C-alpha positions as CSV (number, residue, x, y, z in Angstrom):
1,M,18.6,32.4,-15.6
2,E,17.1,29.6,-17.6
3,A,18.6,27.0,-15.2
4,D,17.0,28.7,-12.2
5,A,13.6,28.5,-13.9
6,S,14.1,24.9,-14.7
7,V,15.1,24.1,-11.0
8,E,12.0,26.0,-9.8
9,G,9.8,24.1,-12.2
10,S,11.3,20.8,-11.1
11,I,10.8,21.7,-7.4
12,G,7.2,22.6,-8.1
13,Y,6.7,19.3,-10.0
14,W,8.1,17.3,-7.1
15,K,6.0,19.2,-4.6
16,A,2.9,18.4,-6.7
17,L,3.9,14.7,-6.8
18,A,4.4,14.6,-3.0
19,G,1.2,16.5,-2.4
20,A,-0.8,14.1,-4.6
21,G,0.7,11.1,-2.8
22,W,-0.2,12.5,0.7
23,A,-3.7,13.5,-0.6
24,G,-4.2,9.9,-1.8
25,I,-3.2,8.5,1.6
26,A,-5.4,10.9,3.4
27,S,-8.3,10.1,1.2
28,A,-7.9,6.4,1.8
29,R,-7.7,7.0,5.6
30,R,-10.9,8.9,5.5
31,G,-12.6,6.1,3.6
32,A,-11.2,3.4,5.9
33,G,-14.5,3.4,7.9
34,R,-16.5,2.4,4.9
35,A,-17.4,-1.2,4.5
36,R,-15.2,-2.9,1.9
37,A,-15.6,-6.3,0.3
38,T,-12.6,-8.2,1.6
39,S,-11.5,-11.5,0.1
40,W,-10.5,-13.7,3.0
41,E,-8.6,-16.3,1.0
42,P,-5.2,-14.6,1.4
43,V,-5.8,-14.1,5.1
44,A,-6.6,-17.8,5.5
45,L,-3.6,-18.8,3.4
46,A,-1.3,-16.5,5.5
47,A,-2.8,-17.9,8.7
48,G,-2.2,-21.5,7.5
49,I,1.4,-20.7,6.5
50,G,2.0,-19.0,9.8
51,M,0.6,-21.9,11.7
52,L,2.7,-24.4,9.8
53,A,5.9,-22.4,10.1
54,A,5.6,-21.6,13.8
55,G,4.6,-25.2,14.6
56,L,7.6,-26.6,12.7
57,L,10.0,-24.2,14.2
58,A,8.8,-24.5,17.8
59,K,10.8,-26.8,20.1
60,G,9.4,-28.7,23.0
61,R,6.3,-30.7,23.6
62,A,3.2,-31.0,21.4
63,G,1.3,-28.4,23.4
64,A,4.0,-25.8,22.9
65,R,4.0,-26.5,19.2
66,V,0.3,-26.1,19.0
67,A,0.4,-22.8,20.9
68,A,3.2,-21.5,18.7
69,G,1.3,-22.6,15.6
70,L,-1.9,-20.8,16.7
71,A,0.1,-17.7,17.6
72,G,1.9,-17.7,14.2
73,G,-1.4,-18.1,12.4
74,L,-2.9,-15.3,14.4
75,V,0.0,-12.9,13.6
76,A,0.2,-13.8,9.9
77,G,-3.6,-13.6,9.4
78,G,-3.8,-10.3,11.3
79,A,-1.0,-8.8,9.4
80,T,-2.5,-9.8,6.1
81,A,-6.0,-8.5,7.0
82,A,-4.5,-5.2,8.1
83,F,-2.5,-4.9,4.9
84,R,-5.6,-5.6,2.8
85,A,-7.8,-3.2,4.8
86,L,-5.5,-0.3,5.4
87,I,-2.3,-0.2,3.4
88,S,-3.4,-1.5,0.1
89,P,-6.2,1.1,-0.5
90,A,-3.9,3.9,0.6
91,A,-1.1,2.8,-1.8
92,H,-3.6,2.4,-4.6
93,E,-5.2,5.9,-4.1
94,A,-1.8,7.5,-3.8
95,A,-0.5,5.9,-6.9
96,T,-3.6,6.9,-8.8
97,R,-3.2,10.6,-7.8
98,V,0.6,10.6,-8.5
99,N,0.0,9.1,-11.9
100,A,-2.6,11.9,-12.7
101,V,0.0,14.5,-11.8
102,R,2.7,12.8,-13.9
103,D,0.3,12.5,-16.9
104,A,-0.5,16.2,-16.6
105,H,3.2,17.1,-16.5
106,W,3.9,15.0,-19.5
107,V,1.1,16.5,-21.5
108,Q,2.4,20.0,-20.6
109,K,5.9,19.1,-21.7
110,H,4.7,17.3,-24.9
111,P,1.6,19.0,-26.2
112,I,-0.3,17.1,-28.8
113,D,-0.9,19.1,-32.0
114,Y,-3.6,17.4,-34.1
115,A,-3.7,20.3,-36.7
């Protein structure tokens, strides 16, 4: 009987963790329309690396290398900007909420007695 209660408690805990994660992602999605201060240095760095890599790997005439470099820079810069604007806040919010659930669970299992 005690094992069944333990399994049910574990399932409830995992459900709470998953729910906190999904709630964090949903919260970040709702806040995606708000203006955020974005640092463009990583985007510029990724675009430069993408341009360099695509230009060096492209074969053919100089025009093809330039076009490949510009395309590589656009893809790398766009991916970095999308990550910083969408994925990073969602991961941060989900981690914050999951950690709150984990902390509450730990305190429940290990009550602090100051008396």
